[in-house]
C-alpha positions as CSV (number, residue, x, y, z in Angstrom):
1,M,-81.4,-71.6,5.1
2,D,-77.9,-72.7,5.9
3,R,-75.1,-70.0,5.7
4,L,-72.7,-70.6,2.9
5,E,-69.1,-71.2,3.8
6,P,-67.0,-68.3,3.0
7,I,-64.8,-68.6,-0.1
8,P,-61.2,-68.8,1.1
9,S,-59.1,-65.9,-0.5
10,P,-55.5,-66.4,-1.6
11,P,-52.8,-64.5,0.5
12,G,-52.0,-62.3,-2.4
13,H,-55.6,-61.0,-2.4
14,L,-55.4,-60.1,1.2
15,L,-52.1,-58.3,0.7
16,R,-53.6,-56.3,-2.1
17,E,-56.6,-55.2,-0.1
18,F,-54.3,-54.1,2.8
19,L,-52.3,-52.0,0.4
20,H,-55.3,-50.4,-1.1
21,R,-57.0,-49.6,2.2
22,A,-54.3,-49.1,4.9
23,V,-51.2,-48.0,3.3
24,P,-52.6,-44.6,2.0
25,I,-53.7,-43.8,5.6
26,L,-50.2,-44.8,7.0
27,A,-48.5,-42.7,4.4
28,F,-50.6,-39.7,5.0
29,V,-49.9,-39.9,8.7
30,G,-46.1,-40.4,8.2
31,A,-46.1,-37.4,5.8
32,A,-47.9,-35.2,8.4
33,I,-45.4,-36.3,11.2
34,G,-42.4,-35.6,8.8
35,V,-43.7,-32.0,7.9
36,G,-44.1,-31.5,11.5
37,V,-40.6,-32.5,12.4
38,V,-39.1,-30.4,9.5
39,W,-41.2,-27.5,10.3
40,H,-40.1,-27.6,14.0
41,Q,-36.5,-28.0,13.0
42,R,-36.3,-25.5,10.2
43,F,-39.0,-22.9,10.5
44,V,-39.2,-22.1,14.3
45,G,-39.2,-18.4,15.1
46,T,-37.9,-15.8,12.6
47,M,-35.5,-17.8,10.2
48,L,-32.8,-15.6,8.5
49,F,-29.6,-16.5,6.8
50,G,-26.2,-15.6,7.7
51,E,-22.6,-16.0,6.5
52,V,-19.5,-16.9,8.6
53,E,-17.4,-13.7,8.1
54,P,-14.2,-14.5,6.0
55,I,-11.1,-12.7,7.1
56,H,-8.7,-12.0,4.3
57,T,-6.0,-9.5,3.2
58,D,-4.0,-8.9,0.1
59,V,-0.2,-8.8,0.0
60,T,0.4,-5.7,-2.2
61,T,3.7,-4.2,-3.4
62,I,4.2,-0.6,-3.0
63,Q,7.0,-0.3,-5.7
64,A,7.1,-1.8,-9.3
65,G,9.4,-4.8,-9.7
66,T,10.3,-8.1,-11.2
67,I,9.4,-11.2,-9.1
68,T,12.6,-13.1,-8.6
69,T,11.7,-15.5,-5.7
70,L,8.2,-16.9,-5.1
71,C,8.3,-18.6,-1.7
72,V,4.7,-20.0,-1.4
73,E,2.1,-21.9,-3.5
74,R,-1.6,-21.9,-3.6
75,F,-3.4,-23.3,-0.4
76,Q,-0.1,-23.3,1.5
77,Q,-0.3,-22.4,5.3
78,V,1.7,-19.3,6.2
79,T,2.5,-17.5,9.4
80,N,2.5,-13.8,10.2
81,G,5.8,-12.4,9.0
82,Q,6.7,-15.3,6.6
83,V,8.3,-14.3,3.4
84,I,5.9,-14.6,0.5
85,A,8.0,-13.1,-2.4
86,I,11.1,-11.2,-3.4
87,L,10.9,-8.5,-5.9
88,E,13.8,-6.8,-7.8
89,T,13.0,-3.2,-8.3
90,M,16.2,-2.2,-10.1
91,D,18.3,-4.2,-12.3
92,A,22.2,-4.4,-12.0
93,D,23.0,-1.9,-14.7
94,A,20.6,0.6,-13.3
95,A,22.1,0.2,-10.0
96,G,25.7,0.7,-11.3
97,R,24.7,3.8,-13.1
98,A,23.1,5.1,-10.0
99,M,26.3,4.2,-7.8
100,E,28.4,6.0,-10.5
101,V,26.2,9.1,-10.4
102,M,26.6,9.1,-6.5
103,R,30.5,8.6,-6.7
104,T,30.7,11.7,-9.1
105,E,28.6,13.8,-6.8
106,L,30.8,12.9,-3.8
107,Q,33.8,13.7,-6.0
108,V,32.4,17.2,-6.8
109,L,31.8,17.6,-3.0
110,R,35.4,16.8,-2.4
111,S,36.6,19.3,-4.9
112,R,34.3,22.0,-3.3
113,M,35.7,21.0,0.1
114,S,39.3,21.4,-1.1
115,I,38.5,25.0,-2.6
116,D,36.8,25.8,0.7
117,E,39.7,24.5,2.8
118,A,42.1,26.7,0.5
119,R,39.8,29.7,1.2
120,N,39.9,29.0,4.9
121,D,43.7,28.9,4.9
122,Q,43.7,32.2,3.0
123,N,41.5,33.7,5.7
124,V,43.6,32.4,8.5
125,E,46.7,34.0,6.8
126,D,44.9,37.3,6.5
127,V,44.0,37.2,10.2
128,R,47.7,36.1,11.0
129,I,48.9,39.2,9.1
130,R,46.5,41.6,10.7
131,W,47.5,40.0,14.1
132,L,51.2,40.7,13.3
133,E,50.4,44.3,12.2
134,S,48.4,44.8,15.5
135,R,51.5,43.5,17.5
136,V,53.7,45.9,15.7
137,N,51.3,48.8,16.3
138,L,51.2,47.7,20.0
139,A,54.8,47.8,20.3
140,T,55.0,51.3,18.8
141,S,52.3,52.3,21.0
142,K,54.0,51.0,24.2
143,V,57.2,52.9,23.2
144,T,55.3,56.0,22.6
145,L,53.6,55.6,26.0
146,E,56.9,55.1,27.7
147,N,58.1,58.4,26.1
148,S,55.0,60.0,27.3
149,R,55.4,58.7,30.9
150,R,58.8,60.3,31.0
151,E,57.6,63.6,29.5
152,L,54.9,63.6,32.1
153,E,57.3,63.1,34.9
154,R,59.4,66.1,33.7
155,A,56.2,68.2,33.2
156,S,55.3,67.3,36.7
157,R,58.6,68.6,38.2
158,L,58.4,71.7,36.0
159,F,55.0,72.5,37.0
160,A,55.8,72.0,40.8
161,D,58.7,74.6,40.2
162,K,56.2,77.0,38.5
163,I,58.4,76.8,35.3
164,I,55.4,75.7,33.0
165,S,51.8,76.6,33.2
166,E,48.9,74.6,34.3
167,A,47.5,74.3,30.8
168,E,50.8,72.8,29.4
169,F,50.8,70.2,32.3
170,E,47.3,69.2,31.7
171,T,48.0,68.7,27.9
172,T,50.8,66.4,28.8
173,Q,48.5,64.5,31.1
174,S,46.0,64.1,28.4
175,V,48.5,62.8,25.9
176,H,49.6,60.3,28.4
177,S,46.1,59.0,29.2
178,A,45.2,58.7,25.5
179,L,48.4,56.6,24.9
180,E,47.5,54.5,27.8
181,A,44.0,53.8,26.3
182,E,45.5,53.2,22.9
183,V,47.9,50.6,24.4
184,R,45.0,49.0,26.2
185,E,42.9,48.6,23.0
186,R,45.8,47.4,20.8
187,T,46.5,44.7,23.5
188,T,42.9,43.6,23.3
189,L,42.9,43.7,19.5
190,A,46.1,41.7,19.5
191,D,44.8,39.1,22.0
192,G,41.5,38.8,19.9
193,F,43.4,38.0,16.7
194,Q,45.5,35.4,18.6
195,K,42.3,33.7,19.8
196,T,40.7,33.8,16.3
197,I,43.9,32.2,14.7
198,D,44.0,29.4,17.4
199,R,40.3,28.7,16.8
200,L,40.5,28.6,13.0
201,D,43.6,26.3,13.3
202,S,42.1,23.9,15.6
203,V,38.8,23.9,13.5
204,G,40.6,23.5,10.3
205,R,42.8,20.6,11.5
206,R,39.6,18.8,12.9
207,D,37.4,19.3,9.9
208,R,40.0,18.4,7.3
209,G,39.8,14.6,8.6
210,T,36.2,14.7,9.8
211,S,34.9,16.0,6.4
212,L,36.7,13.3,4.4
213,E,35.5,10.6,7.0
214,V,32.0,11.9,6.7
215,L,32.1,11.8,2.8
216,N,33.4,8.2,2.9
217,Q,30.7,7.2,5.3
218,S,28.0,8.8,3.4
219,L,29.1,7.1,0.1
220,A,29.0,3.5,2.1
221,A,25.7,4.4,3.4
222,Q,24.4,5.4,0.0
223,E,25.8,2.2,-1.5
224,K,24.2,0.1,1.3
225,K,20.8,2.0,0.8
226,L,20.9,1.3,-2.8
227,Q,21.7,-2.4,-2.4
228,E,18.8,-2.7,0.0
229,S,16.4,-0.8,-2.2
230,R,17.2,-3.1,-5.1
231,T,15.0,-5.7,-3.6
232,I,11.7,-5.8,-1.7
233,T,10.6,-8.5,0.5
234,L,6.9,-9.0,0.8
235,R,5.8,-10.8,4.0
236,S,2.5,-12.2,5.3
237,P,0.5,-9.8,7.4
238,M,-1.3,-12.7,9.4
239,D,-1.6,-16.3,9.8
240,G,-3.7,-18.0,7.3
241,M,-3.6,-19.8,3.9
242,V,-2.7,-18.6,0.4
243,K,-5.9,-18.3,-1.3
244,V,-4.8,-17.3,-4.7
245,L,-1.6,-16.3,-6.4
246,N,-2.1,-13.6,-9.0
247,H,1.4,-13.5,-10.4
248,H,4.5,-15.8,-10.8
249,N,8.2,-15.9,-11.0
250,G,9.6,-13.6,-13.8
251,E,6.6,-11.4,-14.0
252,R,7.1,-7.6,-13.8
253,I,4.3,-6.1,-11.7
254,P,3.5,-2.5,-11.4
255,A,3.2,-0.6,-7.9
256,G,0.0,-1.2,-6.0
257,T,-0.6,-4.8,-7.3
258,A,-1.9,-7.5,-5.1
259,L,0.5,-10.4,-5.4
260,T,-1.7,-12.9,-3.5
261,S,-4.6,-13.1,-1.2
262,I,-4.3,-14.8,2.4
263,T,-7.3,-15.9,4.3
264,S,-7.6,-16.8,7.8
265,A,-8.8,-20.3,8.9
266,H,-10.7,-19.1,11.7
267,S,-13.5,-16.4,12.1
268,E,-14.9,-14.5,15.0
269,H,-18.3,-13.5,13.8
270,I,-21.4,-14.3,11.7
271,V,-23.0,-11.7,9.5
272,G,-26.6,-12.0,9.3
273,F,-29.2,-10.4,6.9
274,V,-32.7,-9.4,7.3
275,R,-34.1,-9.3,3.7
276,Q,-36.7,-6.8,2.5
277,P,-39.4,-6.5,3.5
278,L,-37.9,-6.3,7.1
279,I,-39.8,-9.0,8.8
280,L,-37.7,-8.3,12.0
281,D,-36.0,-5.3,13.6
282,P,-32.9,-6.8,15.1
283,R,-31.6,-5.4,18.3
284,P,-28.3,-6.0,20.2
285,G,-28.8,-8.7,22.9
286,M,-31.4,-10.7,21.0
287,S,-31.0,-14.4,21.3
288,V,-30.0,-16.2,18.1
289,E,-30.0,-20.0,17.2
290,I,-27.5,-20.9,14.7
291,R,-27.9,-23.9,12.5
292,T,-25.4,-25.3,9.9
293,R,-26.4,-26.6,6.6
294,G,-24.1,-29.5,6.4
295,P,-25.1,-33.3,6.5
296,K,-24.1,-33.2,10.3
297,R,-26.3,-30.4,11.5
298,Q,-24.8,-28.4,14.4
299,I,-26.9,-26.1,16.6
300,A,-25.6,-23.5,18.9
301,T,-27.0,-20.3,20.6
302,S,-25.4,-16.8,20.6
303,S,-26.7,-13.3,20.6
304,I,-26.8,-10.2,18.2
305,R,-23.6,-8.0,19.0
306,S,-24.4,-5.1,16.8
307,V,-26.7,-3.9,13.9
308,G,-25.9,-2.0,10.9
309,S,-27.3,1.5,10.3
310,D,-28.4,1.1,6.5
311,L,-29.5,-1.6,4.0
312,E,-26.7,-3.0,2.0
313,L,-26.5,-5.4,-1.1
314,A,-26.2,-9.0,-0.1
315,G,-26.3,-12.2,-2.1
316,S,-29.6,-14.1,-2.1
317,P,-29.4,-17.2,-0.2
318,L,-30.8,-19.1,-3.3
319,R,-27.9,-17.9,-5.1
320,L,-25.5,-19.1,-2.7
321,R,-27.2,-22.4,-2.8
322,G,-26.6,-22.4,-6.5
323,F,-30.1,-21.9,-7.8
324,D,-30.1,-18.2,-8.6
325,S,-28.0,-15.3,-9.3
326,S,-30.0,-12.5,-7.8
327,V,-28.8,-10.0,-5.2
328,E,-31.2,-8.1,-2.9
329,R,-30.9,-5.6,0.0
330,G,-30.8,-6.4,3.6
331,L,-30.1,-5.1,7.1
332,A,-26.8,-6.5,8.3
333,F,-26.1,-7.5,11.9
334,F,-23.2,-9.1,13.8
335,V,-23.5,-12.4,15.7
336,D,-20.6,-13.6,17.9
337,L,-19.4,-17.1,16.7
338,P,-20.0,-19.5,19.7
339,P,-17.1,-21.6,20.6
340,G,-17.1,-25.2,19.6
341,L,-19.1,-24.6,16.4
342,D,-17.2,-26.2,13.7
343,V,-17.7,-23.9,10.6
344,H,-15.6,-22.4,7.7
345,P,-15.2,-18.9,6.9
346,G,-17.7,-18.0,4.2
347,E,-20.2,-20.8,5.2
348,L,-23.8,-20.2,5.1
349,V,-25.8,-20.9,8.2
350,D,-29.4,-20.4,9.1
351,L,-30.1,-17.9,12.0
352,I,-33.4,-18.3,14.0
353,V,-33.7,-15.1,15.9
354,H,-36.0,-15.1,19.0
355,P,-37.3,-11.5,19.6
356,A,-37.2,-10.2,23.1
357,P,-40.6,-10.3,24.9
358,P,-42.3,-6.8,25.1
359,T,-41.6,-4.8,28.1
360,K,-44.7,-4.2,30.2
361,V,-45.3,-0.5,30.9
362,R,-46.6,0.2,34.4
363,D,-49.1,2.8,34.9
């Protein structure tokens, strides 16, 4: 029996047969290859999540005041020491009243100084009177001593001629010695009064001008201090960017208020977390592979620098991706940020920790 000729099939029928038989196999093979590639890229080793450590600081005022000049705006780049704002802590009326109080107090001090100067002058006059009295007494004692000297000379001649007794001669000698001692002491007393008067006069002349000068300098210093304390200049403590402005011109803010927050554009560390249950015991020195989550994936290698001692609350990586709002506990560790890795502070990265091989113990 002759074989029948095959019925020719149209091209559409052949294409439909190919799609039904070959495409499922090719799709399965392609999916398997894709799963293998994704698994190799994302789930190699122990995968954890980390956050590029943000560095920020608050600019806080230590005194209450009114913002008179705000020198920055949000998202502005600032440098260390740049003026952020100027606050007025005291209005003009209060400053004027404070200055009036200081002037009144200094006037009272001047009055007291005048009274003290008058008292010092009176004391000097009293010392000068006593000095004059001592000089008069000294002159009198010198005259008495001269008379006693002549009397002693006569007594000596009479005692040599055996006219007076030895007791009378010794009495005359004792009187003369006592008068000599009296003259010496009165001389010392008069000289002491003279030195005291000279010292008080020099001190009084020097202090009269110096005290007034000191008072004037003190008033000027107090006025300058008051003027400087009327305003406070807040400066940036580091280079960075103004993240947020909590207050604006004209606002009255209390002491201890954070006016703005400044964040650094660079970071030096990545904070990683091992979530519960702890599938890994991180140790300093372990190798870490860092992978960014952006469209252009970056991969770098670093190592664990230090590990925390206790578990702390950390945001779930799903929450940070926008799918959940849960928090969980985790063990934090520090990873040095390798140079050349282009990441932003606060950015999430994936960390693949390669545990160190076990150490062989020799018998």
